[in-house]
N, C-alpha and C positions, 0 to 999 in steps of 0.2 A: 399485562406484563410490565414489570418495573423497568424503567430506562434510566441510565445515567445521563448526566448532562455534559459529559466530557468526551472528547474524541480527538484524533491527531492525524497528520499526514506528513510526508517528507519527500525529498527531492531525487533527482535522477542519479544514476550510478556510473560506474566505470565502463568504458567501451569494450565490448567483447565481440570478436568476430567468429568465435567458435560456437557450436551448437550447445544447447543446454545439456548438462550432465548431472549425475548424482541422483539419489533417491529423495523423494519428497515425503515429508511427514508433517502433520499439522503441529503447529506450536501451541502449547497449552500455557495459559497465563493465570497465574494465581499469586496471591500475596507472598506466599513462601518462596516463589521463584524470583523475587526481586522487585515486585510492584508494591509500592507503598502509596495508597490512594491519597493520603494526606500530604505526603511529600510531592507527589505529581501535581496536586492542586496548587502547591506553592511554587511550582516550577522545578523542583529537585526530584529527579528520577533515579532509581537504581538502574544498574546495567540491565538492558533488555536481552533476554535469551534469543538467539537467532535461530530461524527455521532451517530445515533441510533446504539445499539448493533446489531451485525449480526444475521440474521435468516438463518437456514439451506437451505430453499428454494431459497435464493438469492446468494448462494455460487457457484462460477465458479472455477473449478479445473484447474490448469495450470501445464504444464510439466516443471520440473526443470532439471533432469538428470537421466540417467539409474542407477547410484549408489545410488540415493536418496531413502531412505526407508520410509521417511515421505511423506505425501500427503499435497499439498499446494493449498490453495483456496483464492480467492478475493471475498469479498462481493460486488457484482455488484451495489448494491444501494449506496455504500459509495464512489465509484470512482468519483473524481472531478479534474478539472484543475483550479487552482487558477489564479488570475490576475498576481501573481508572477511567473507563469509558472510551479509551483510545482504540480506534480501528487500526489494526496492524496488518500489513500485507506485503507480498513480494510483487514489485512492479518490474515488468519486462518490456522494454521499448526496442522495437526493431526499426532501424532507420531506413530511409529510402536508399542510402548508400551501401547498405548491407551490414552495418555494425549492429550489435546487440548490447544494450545497456540494461543492467540488472541492479535493482536496489531493494533494500528492505526499509520500509517507511511506515509512517503512521499519520492518521488524521485525528485531530481533536475537533469534533463536530461543533461543540458549543462555542468555540472561538474562531472557527474557520482557519485553523492553522495546520501546517504540516511539519514533519520532522524526518530527517534522514537518519536511520540507525546504522546502515552498513551498505556497502557497494559489493557487487559480485566481481570476482576476479576470473581470469581465463582458466585457472586451474580448478574451478568449481568450488572455491572457498570464499568466505566472506572477509571483507576488510572493514573493521568498524569505522564509522564516520569520526572525523577529527573535531567536528563542532557539535555542540549539544543544544543548538538553538531551535526554537520553534519559530517558524516563518509564516507571515500572513499568506493566505491563498489568494492569488490575483486571477481574475477572469480575463485572460488575454485572448486575442484572436487565435494565435498560434501557440502550440504547446501548452494548452490549457487543461492538461490531464489531471492536475490536482483539483482544479475548479470543477471539472466533470465528475471525478470521484466524490467530491464533497457534496455538490448540489444535486446530482442526477442519480447517484448509485448508493453511497454509503450514509449520507447524512440527510435526514428529513426534519425540518423544524428544529435544527440544532441538536438533534439526537442521533446516536448511532443505532444501527440495527439491533434488534433484540438478541440476535445470534449470528455467528459466522455464516451459517447456512442461509439465513435471510439476506445477508450482504452478497453472497455468491449468487443467490437466486435473482437479486436485483440486476446483477451484471449480465446474467443470462436472459433476462426478460426483454431487454432492449434490443431490438433488431438492428443489425449492422446495415447501414446503407450500402447497397451494391451486393449484399450477401445473397447467395443462391441456395 
């Protein structure tokens, strides 16, 4: 199967203390929906369409690290691989203090960078990110969720998965420490 050499990721979102709402539907990415591969390679992207807000039943928890006190989830219905090679997904972080942070992000595997596209609001709507920056993924001891997604789940040898289903399968394959 042919693989593209580009991929992306982005940061955490707005704190939500409410449960997850709204219907989830997979986002489909194509050039006619705003992705121009040539522009994204130069660092100029068209506006990214946002997925449906995540639903609890579509969340797949992934392991980040032993010191992490937060729980990290990906909305399986939101995972996609764009023609630009960027892995896009909805990230849900449930903090030890009870807050929920929701964000729509992307990882560019070839450069180990992430980008925030939008944050989730308490009313179940998205707020587009104010910045358009790709940021390097740092492998920190705490809150290393971008590093985990990049190196352990979505990106292998600098390449994205062949399909969204393959990316979701990678999340499900890794057993969670302490899971029963």
